[in-house]
Residue frames as a rotation matrix with the C-alpha (Angstrom) as fourth column:
UNK 1
-0.570 -0.722 -0.392 133.92
-0.716 0.670 -0.194 202.01
0.403 0.170 -0.899 107.07
UNK 2
0.499 0.763 -0.411 132.20
-0.493 0.640 0.589 198.70
0.712 -0.091 0.696 107.46
UNK 3
-0.212 -0.470 0.857 132.77
-0.956 0.282 -0.082 196.69
-0.203 -0.836 -0.510 110.62
UNK 4
0.255 0.230 -0.939 133.24
-0.511 0.857 0.071 192.96
0.821 0.461 0.336 110.08
UNK 5
0.190 -0.130 0.973 133.20
-0.939 0.265 0.219 190.25
-0.286 -0.956 -0.072 112.76
UNK 6
-0.619 -0.497 -0.608 134.75
-0.604 0.796 -0.036 186.81
0.502 0.345 -0.793 112.86
UNK 7
0.436 0.784 0.442 132.56
-0.897 0.417 0.146 183.80
-0.070 -0.460 0.885 113.57
UNK 8
-0.694 -0.703 -0.155 133.57
-0.694 0.710 -0.118 180.25
0.193 0.025 -0.981 114.47
UNK 9
0.614 0.789 -0.017 131.89
-0.763 0.599 0.242 176.84
0.202 -0.135 0.970 114.43
UNK 10
-0.489 -0.676 0.551 133.39
-0.759 0.641 0.114 173.85
-0.430 -0.363 -0.826 116.22
UNK 11
0.049 0.474 -0.879 132.77
-0.855 0.475 0.208 170.78
0.516 0.742 0.429 114.10
UNK 12
-0.852 -0.361 0.380 132.37
-0.520 0.667 -0.533 168.36
-0.061 -0.651 -0.756 116.95
UNK 13
-0.817 0.533 -0.219 129.83
0.451 0.828 0.333 165.68
0.359 0.173 -0.917 117.59
UNK 14
-0.544 0.642 -0.540 127.62
0.491 -0.278 -0.826 168.11
-0.680 -0.715 -0.165 119.49
UNK 15
-0.201 0.541 -0.816 126.53
-0.683 -0.675 -0.279 169.83
-0.702 0.502 0.505 116.30
UNK 16
-0.579 0.098 0.809 124.73
0.413 0.891 0.188 167.07
-0.703 0.443 -0.557 114.54
UNK 17
-0.952 0.222 0.209 122.95
0.136 -0.303 0.943 167.55
0.272 0.927 0.258 111.26
UNK 18
-0.656 0.754 -0.032 119.54
-0.448 -0.423 -0.788 169.15
-0.608 -0.502 0.615 111.51
UNK 19
-0.468 0.438 0.768 118.07
0.561 0.819 -0.125 166.63
-0.683 0.372 -0.629 109.03
UNK 20
-0.135 0.365 -0.921 117.58
-0.581 -0.782 -0.225 169.10
-0.803 0.505 0.318 106.27
UNK 21
0.166 0.228 0.959 116.13
0.604 0.745 -0.282 167.75
-0.779 0.626 -0.014 103.09
UNK 22
-0.864 -0.499 0.065 117.17
0.323 -0.451 0.832 168.88
-0.386 0.740 0.551 99.66
UNK 23
-0.156 0.815 -0.558 114.57
-0.545 -0.542 -0.640 171.15
-0.824 0.204 0.528 98.05
UNK 24
0.334 0.391 0.858 112.72
0.390 0.771 -0.503 169.28
-0.858 0.503 0.105 95.33
UNK 25
0.888 0.100 0.449 114.25
0.457 -0.073 -0.887 169.43
-0.056 0.992 -0.111 91.86
UNK 26
0.738 -0.661 -0.135 117.65
-0.651 -0.750 0.117 170.82
-0.179 0.002 -0.984 92.77
UNK 27
0.623 -0.693 -0.363 121.08
0.404 0.683 -0.609 169.56
0.670 0.232 0.705 91.89
UNK 28
0.845 -0.509 0.166 123.99
-0.410 -0.416 0.811 169.81
-0.344 -0.753 -0.560 94.30
UNK 29
0.747 -0.654 0.117 127.57
0.603 0.593 -0.534 169.48
0.280 0.470 0.837 93.05
UNK 30
0.097 -0.836 -0.540 131.13
0.687 -0.337 0.644 170.67
-0.720 -0.434 0.542 93.60
UNK 31
0.705 0.055 -0.707 132.17
-0.325 -0.861 -0.391 173.84
-0.630 0.505 -0.589 91.84
UNK 32
0.285 -0.680 0.676 134.36
0.872 0.476 0.112 173.71
-0.398 0.558 0.728 88.74
UNK 33
-0.601 -0.581 -0.549 136.38
0.292 -0.799 0.526 176.34
-0.744 0.156 0.650 86.91
UNK 34
-0.742 0.416 0.525 133.72
0.562 -0.039 0.826 176.22
0.364 0.908 -0.205 84.18
UNK 35
0.206 0.890 -0.406 131.41
0.974 -0.145 0.176 177.95
0.097 -0.432 -0.897 86.69
UNK 36
-0.699 -0.594 -0.399 133.32
0.667 -0.743 -0.063 181.29
-0.258 -0.310 0.915 86.66
UNK 37
-0.865 0.374 0.334 130.82
-0.100 -0.781 0.616 183.32
0.492 0.499 0.713 84.63
UNK 38
0.073 0.952 -0.298 127.78
0.298 0.264 0.917 181.73
0.952 -0.156 -0.264 86.26
UNK 39
0.071 -0.119 -0.990 129.24
0.996 0.056 0.065 182.35
0.048 -0.991 0.122 89.75
UNK 40
-0.900 -0.427 -0.093 130.10
0.427 -0.904 0.020 185.95
-0.093 -0.021 0.995 88.82
UNK 41
-0.532 0.798 0.282 126.54
-0.135 -0.409 0.902 186.56
0.836 0.442 0.326 87.63
UNK 42
0.300 0.594 -0.746 125.20
0.647 0.448 0.617 184.90
0.701 -0.668 -0.250 90.79
UNK 43
-0.393 -0.542 -0.743 127.51
0.913 -0.326 -0.245 187.04
-0.109 -0.774 0.623 92.94
UNK 44
-0.961 0.027 0.274 126.29
0.048 -0.964 0.262 190.25
0.271 0.265 0.925 91.36
UNK 45
-0.149 0.989 -0.011 122.66
-0.087 -0.002 0.996 189.28
0.985 0.149 0.087 91.71
UNK 46
0.258 0.226 -0.939 123.06
0.795 0.504 0.339 188.06
0.550 -0.834 -0.050 95.28
UNK 47
-0.378 -0.548 -0.747 124.97
0.899 -0.411 -0.153 191.09
-0.223 -0.729 0.647 96.59
UNK 48
-0.679 0.177 0.713 123.23
0.272 -0.841 0.468 193.88
0.682 0.512 0.523 94.68
UNK 49
0.095 0.738 0.668 121.27
-0.372 -0.596 0.712 196.12
0.923 -0.316 0.218 97.07
UNK 50
0.707 0.031 -0.707 122.88
0.592 0.519 0.616 194.56
0.386 -0.854 0.349 100.18
UNK 51
0.925 -0.353 -0.137 125.20
-0.137 -0.650 0.748 196.07
-0.353 -0.673 -0.650 102.73
UNK 52
0.139 -0.936 0.324 128.19
0.268 0.350 0.898 194.41
-0.953 -0.038 0.299 101.02
UNK 53
0.406 0.063 0.912 127.49
0.910 0.061 -0.410 195.78
-0.082 0.996 -0.032 97.53
UNK 54
-0.018 -0.550 -0.835 129.84
0.320 -0.794 0.516 198.51
-0.947 -0.258 0.191 96.39
UNK 55
0.520 0.343 -0.782 128.64
-0.516 -0.603 -0.608 199.10
-0.680 0.720 -0.137 92.83
UNK 56
-0.553 -0.779 0.295 130.70
-0.252 0.494 0.832 196.33
-0.794 0.386 -0.470 91.20
UNK 57
0.318 0.575 -0.754 129.94
-0.927 0.020 -0.376 195.23
-0.201 0.818 0.539 87.68
UNK 58
0.990 0.138 0.010 130.38
-0.131 0.960 -0.249 191.94
-0.044 0.245 0.968 85.84
UNK 59
0.405 -0.906 -0.120 134.12
-0.124 0.075 -0.989 192.54
0.906 0.416 -0.082 85.18
UNK 60
-0.270 -0.483 0.833 134.80
-0.877 -0.234 -0.420 192.94
0.398 -0.844 -0.360 88.91
UNK 61
0.505 0.539 0.673 132.69
-0.763 0.644 0.057 189.93
-0.403 -0.543 0.737 89.77
UNK 62
0.918 -0.251 -0.306 134.51
-0.010 0.758 -0.652 187.75
0.395 0.602 0.694 87.19
UNK 63
0.003 -0.981 0.192 137.84
-0.376 -0.179 -0.909 188.96
0.927 -0.070 -0.369 88.58
UNK 64
-0.062 0.061 0.996 136.70
-0.998 0.017 -0.063 188.08
-0.021 -0.998 0.060 92.13
UNK 65
0.836 0.419 0.354 135.60
-0.415 0.905 -0.091 184.59
-0.359 -0.071 0.931 91.13
UNK 66
0.697 -0.658 -0.285 138.77
0.011 0.407 -0.914 183.99
0.717 0.633 0.290 89.09
UNK 67
-0.198 -0.755 0.625 140.80
-0.716 -0.324 -0.618 185.16
0.669 -0.570 -0.477 92.12
UNK 68
0.385 0.416 0.824 138.82
-0.866 0.471 0.168 182.70
-0.318 -0.778 0.542 94.23
UNK 69
0.997 0.025 -0.077 139.79
-0.055 0.910 -0.411 179.84
0.059 0.414 0.908 91.90
UNK 70
0.255 -0.966 0.045 143.44
-0.222 -0.103 -0.970 180.90
0.941 0.237 -0.240 92.02
UNK 71
-0.250 -0.303 0.920 143.40
-0.946 -0.128 -0.299 180.88
0.208 -0.944 -0.255 95.82
UNK 72
0.620 0.599 0.506 141.44
-0.698 0.716 0.006 177.60
-0.359 -0.357 0.863 95.88
UNK 73
0.749 -0.387 -0.537 144.01
-0.228 0.610 -0.759 175.90
0.621 0.691 0.369 93.64
UNK 74
-0.306 -0.900 0.309 146.54
-0.629 -0.053 -0.776 176.20
0.715 -0.432 -0.550 96.50
UNK 75
-0.771 0.109 0.628 144.20
-0.529 0.439 -0.726 174.20
-0.355 -0.892 -0.281 98.77
UNK 76
-0.546 0.573 -0.611 142.24
-0.547 0.308 0.778 171.73
0.635 0.759 0.145 96.64
UNK 77
-0.750 0.273 -0.602 141.22
0.528 0.796 -0.296 169.68
0.398 -0.540 -0.741 99.68
UNK 78
-0.626 0.544 -0.558 139.24
0.233 -0.553 -0.800 172.68
-0.744 -0.631 0.220 100.92
UNK 79
-0.622 0.368 -0.692 137.99
-0.717 -0.622 0.313 173.86
-0.315 0.691 0.651 97.54
UNK 80
-0.850 0.309 -0.426 136.58
-0.042 0.768 0.639 170.43
0.525 0.561 -0.640 96.68
UNK 81
-0.591 0.665 -0.456 133.98
0.781 0.332 -0.529 170.99
-0.201 -0.669 -0.716 99.43
UNK 82
-0.715 0.374 -0.591 132.64
-0.340 -0.924 -0.173 174.20
-0.611 0.077 0.788 97.82
UNK 83
-0.549 0.622 0.558 129.19
0.691 0.714 -0.116 173.58
-0.470 0.322 -0.822 96.42
UNK 84
-0.841 0.480 -0.251 126.64
-0.542 -0.750 0.379 174.98
-0.006 0.455 0.891 94.00
UNK 85
-0.483 0.799 0.356 122.94
0.434 0.573 -0.696 174.28
-0.760 -0.182 -0.624 94.05
UNK 86
-0.767 0.231 -0.599 120.62
-0.553 -0.712 0.433 174.84
-0.327 0.663 0.674 91.17
UNK 87
0.210 0.882 0.421 117.66
-0.086 0.445 -0.891 173.95
-0.974 0.151 0.170 89.08
UNK 88
0.948 0.091 0.305 118.20
0.261 0.329 -0.908 172.28
-0.183 0.940 0.288 85.71
UNK 89
0.213 -0.931 0.295 121.28
0.910 0.079 -0.407 174.08
0.355 0.355 0.865 84.30
UNK 90
0.280 -0.033 0.959 121.01
-0.059 -0.998 -0.017 177.31
0.958 -0.052 -0.282 86.35
UNK 91
-0.557 -0.513 -0.653 123.03
0.669 0.189 -0.719 177.90
0.493 -0.837 0.237 89.55
UNK 92
0.450 0.820 0.353 120.76
0.298 -0.510 0.807 179.33
0.842 -0.258 -0.474 92.25
UNK 93
0.912 -0.160 0.378 123.05
-0.411 -0.315 0.856 179.25
-0.018 -0.936 -0.353 95.28
UNK 94
0.368 -0.843 -0.392 126.72
0.166 0.475 -0.864 178.67
0.915 0.253 0.314 96.14
UNK 95
0.954 -0.250 0.163 128.81
-0.204 -0.149 0.968 178.13
-0.218 -0.957 -0.193 99.27
UNK 96
0.608 -0.791 -0.065 132.49
0.059 0.126 -0.990 178.70
0.792 0.598 0.123 98.56
UNK 97
0.901 -0.377 -0.214 135.22
0.293 0.165 0.942 177.69
-0.319 -0.911 0.259 101.00
UNK 98
0.496 -0.862 0.107 138.74
-0.375 -0.324 -0.868 178.95
0.783 0.391 -0.484 101.23
UNK 99
0.382 -0.483 -0.788 141.65
0.837 0.542 0.074 178.10
0.391 -0.687 0.612 103.48
UNK 100
0.906 -0.017 0.423 142.38
-0.171 -0.929 0.329 180.79
0.388 -0.370 -0.844 106.05
UNK 101
0.184 -0.951 -0.247 146.16
0.305 0.294 -0.906 180.75
0.934 0.091 0.344 106.31
UNK 102
-0.330 -0.324 0.886 146.21
-0.588 -0.664 -0.462 183.01
0.738 -0.674 0.029 109.41
UNK 103
0.152 0.475 0.867 144.07
-0.971 0.237 0.041 180.55
-0.186 -0.848 0.497 111.36
UNK 104
-0.835 -0.505 -0.218 145.01
-0.548 0.798 0.252 177.38
0.047 0.330 -0.943 109.44
UNK 105
-0.517 0.757 0.400 141.35
0.195 0.559 -0.806 176.45
-0.834 -0.339 -0.436 109.08
UNK 106
-0.547 0.450 0.706 138.67
0.798 0.024 0.603 176.28
0.254 0.893 -0.372 106.39
UNK 107
-0.718 0.229 -0.657 136.81
0.095 -0.903 -0.419 179.54
-0.689 -0.364 0.627 105.94
UNK 108
0.153 0.811 0.565 133.43
0.915 0.099 -0.391 180.28
-0.373 0.577 -0.727 104.32
UNK 109
-0.825 -0.546 -0.145 134.33
0.430 -0.774 0.465 182.98
-0.366 0.322 0.873 101.84
UNK 110
-0.752 0.611 -0.246 130.95
-0.642 -0.597 0.481 183.29
0.147 0.520 0.841 100.10
UNK 111
-0.597 0.744 0.300 127.41
0.627 0.666 -0.405 182.10
-0.501 -0.053 -0.864 100.59
UNK 112
-0.754 0.290 -0.589 125.19
-0.470 -0.865 0.175 183.56
-0.459 0.409 0.789 97.91
UNK 113
-0.347 0.728 0.591 121.73
0.702 0.620 -0.350 182.99
-0.621 0.293 -0.727 96.44
UNK 114
-0.752 0.233 0.617 120.01
0.442 -0.516 0.733 184.55
0.490 0.824 0.285 93.46
UNK 115
-0.872 0.449 0.197 117.55
-0.486 -0.736 -0.472 187.22
-0.067 -0.507 0.859 94.52
UNK 116
-0.026 0.922 -0.386 114.68
-0.845 0.186 0.502 185.07
0.535 0.339 0.774 93.13
UNK 117
0.185 0.042 -0.982 115.84
0.148 0.987 0.070 182.10
0.972 -0.158 0.176 95.26
UNK 118
-0.807 -0.478 0.348 116.37
-0.245 -0.265 -0.933 183.81
0.538 -0.838 0.096 98.59
UNK 119
-0.467 0.577 0.670 114.34
-0.845 -0.067 -0.531 182.75
-0.261 -0.814 0.518 101.61
UNK 120
0.486 0.588 -0.647 113.82
-0.746 0.665 0.043 179.26
0.455 0.461 0.761 100.19
UNK 121
0.797 -0.217 0.563 116.31
-0.341 0.609 0.717 177.45
-0.498 -0.763 0.411 102.46
UNK 122
0.874 -0.482 -0.056 118.96
0.192 0.449 -0.873 176.97
0.446 0.753 0.485 99.75
UNK 123
0.125 -0.869 0.478 121.71
-0.562 -0.460 -0.688 178.81
0.818 -0.183 -0.546 101.62
UNK 124
0.268 0.071 0.961 120.87
-0.930 0.280 0.239 176.88
-0.252 -0.957 0.141 104.81
UNK 125
0.943 0.135 0.303 121.01
-0.064 0.970 -0.234 173.61
-0.325 0.202 0.924 102.93
UNK 126
0.666 -0.746 -0.001 124.25
0.039 0.036 -0.999 174.46
0.745 0.665 0.053 101.10
UNK 127
0.036 -0.658 0.753 125.97
-0.843 -0.425 -0.331 175.59
0.537 -0.622 -0.570 104.33
UNK 128
0.474 0.205 0.856 124.86
-0.744 0.613 0.265 172.46
-0.471 -0.763 0.443 106.17
UNK 129
0.989 -0.144 0.017 126.13
0.124 0.779 -0.614 170.23
0.076 0.610 0.789 103.35
UNK 130
0.314 -0.921 0.230 129.51
-0.259 -0.316 -0.913 171.98
0.914 0.227 -0.337 103.51
UNK 131
0.065 -0.253 0.965 129.62
-0.994 -0.106 0.039 171.59
0.092 -0.962 -0.258 107.30
UNK 132
0.780 0.287 0.556 128.75
-0.384 0.921 0.064 167.89
-0.494 -0.264 0.829 107.05
UNK 133
0.866 -0.494 -0.071 131.35
0.161 0.411 -0.897 167.33
0.473 0.766 0.436 104.33
UNK 134
0.091 -0.868 0.487 134.05
-0.584 -0.443 -0.680 169.06
0.807 -0.223 -0.547 106.38
UNK 135
0.310 0.082 0.947 133.16
-0.900 0.346 0.265 167.01
-0.306 -0.935 0.181 109.49
UNK 136
0.956 0.132 0.263 133.41
-0.050 0.953 -0.298 163.87
-0.290 0.271 0.918 107.39
UNK 137
0.606 -0.793 0.068 136.85
0.122 0.008 -0.992 165.00
0.786 0.609 0.101 106.19
UNK 138
0.231 -0.517 -0.824 138.02
0.932 0.361 0.036 165.35
0.279 -0.777 0.565 109.79
UNK 139
-0.410 -0.340 0.847 138.03
0.163 -0.940 -0.299 169.16
0.898 0.015 0.440 110.07
UNK 140
-0.454 0.173 -0.874 137.58
0.884 0.207 -0.418 170.44
0.109 -0.963 -0.247 113.61
UNK 141
-0.107 0.456 -0.884 136.39
0.433 -0.779 -0.454 173.98
-0.895 -0.431 -0.114 112.94
UNK 142
-0.122 0.159 0.980 135.04
0.951 -0.265 0.161 176.38
0.285 0.951 -0.119 110.33
UNK 143
-0.430 -0.097 -0.898 135.27
0.499 -0.854 -0.146 180.20
-0.753 -0.511 0.416 110.33
UNK 144
0.078 0.347 0.934 133.71
0.919 -0.388 0.068 183.12
0.386 0.854 -0.350 108.45
UNK 145
-0.832 -0.230 -0.504 133.60
0.395 -0.884 -0.249 186.87
-0.388 -0.407 0.827 108.58
UNK 146
0.014 0.921 0.389 130.31
0.982 -0.087 0.169 188.80
0.190 0.380 -0.906 108.37
UNK 147
-0.730 -0.154 0.666 129.73
0.181 -0.983 -0.030 192.51
0.659 0.099 0.746 107.88
UNK 148
-0.787 0.453 -0.419 127.95
0.418 -0.109 -0.902 193.98
-0.454 -0.885 -0.104 110.87
UNK 149
-0.334 0.762 -0.554 124.37
-0.560 -0.634 -0.533 194.64
-0.758 0.132 0.639 109.88
UNK 150
-0.570 0.152 -0.808 124.18
-0.682 0.462 0.567 191.85
0.459 0.874 -0.160 107.31
UNK 151
-0.188 0.591 0.784 121.21
-0.902 0.212 -0.376 190.45
-0.389 -0.778 0.493 109.14
UNK 152
0.773 0.502 -0.389 120.45
-0.615 0.743 -0.263 187.57
0.158 0.443 0.883 106.70
UNK 153
0.127 -0.790 -0.599 124.04
-0.182 0.575 -0.797 186.25
0.975 0.210 -0.070 106.96
UNK 154
-0.637 -0.330 0.696 124.16
-0.714 -0.086 -0.694 186.75
0.289 -0.940 -0.181 110.71
UNK 155
0.223 0.838 0.499 120.94
-0.907 0.366 -0.209 184.71
-0.357 -0.406 0.841 111.02
UNK 156
0.706 -0.010 -0.709 122.11
-0.472 0.739 -0.480 182.01
0.528 0.673 0.517 108.59
UNK 157
-0.233 -0.912 -0.337 125.36
-0.203 0.385 -0.900 181.39
0.951 -0.142 -0.275 110.42
UNK 158
-0.542 0.118 0.832 123.72
-0.841 -0.082 -0.535 181.61
0.006 -0.990 0.144 113.90
UNK 159
0.593 0.803 0.055 121.21
-0.799 0.596 -0.081 178.92
-0.098 0.004 0.995 112.87
UNK 160
0.581 -0.434 -0.688 124.14
-0.155 0.772 -0.617 176.72
0.799 0.465 0.381 111.82
UNK 161
0.825 -0.215 -0.523 125.76
0.561 0.425 0.710 177.17
0.070 -0.879 0.471 115.25
UNK 162
-0.117 -0.888 0.444 128.44
0.660 -0.403 -0.634 179.77
0.742 0.219 0.633 114.49
UNK 163
0.691 0.242 -0.681 129.37
0.694 -0.487 0.530 182.11
-0.203 -0.839 -0.504 117.34
UNK 164
0.748 -0.426 0.509 131.02
-0.089 -0.824 -0.560 185.52
0.658 0.373 -0.654 117.12
UNK 165
0.534 -0.636 -0.557 134.57
0.832 0.513 0.212 185.34
0.151 -0.576 0.803 118.48
UNK 166
-0.488 -0.774 0.402 135.87
0.658 -0.630 -0.412 188.91
0.573 0.064 0.817 118.28
């Protein structure tokens, strides 16, 4: 059984933007329901061969992304801050927010990058854009859950200022 830990970031004035610059040639935009198949393909590619991969195929990934959009429809103010990054017409990275009812706060449900785009700063940039957008919208905190041993995610969220709370 995998152990997962909750992480929290206070969105106060003390965590100011780290002056990240957009990688050259990328687009950044909000997600749309038209992105379902592209996000599902991205999800499969990003999670394959990681600690969180359980052998899912495209049908399961599409179902997961469609489920995300159903949940997001209940909280459009949160979902509008979910972003995709890409080159030309190809999505390379995504940061998808949800609303965590139990905590009544925004929650990072997914941060994912194509295997060919990992370690290029795209996830860091996407997460920071989401954080900045939420601060601008008046949110006071952001949460996520990370599987223990998912070292890249643990490092990404630690760099952004998240702290483990459980």
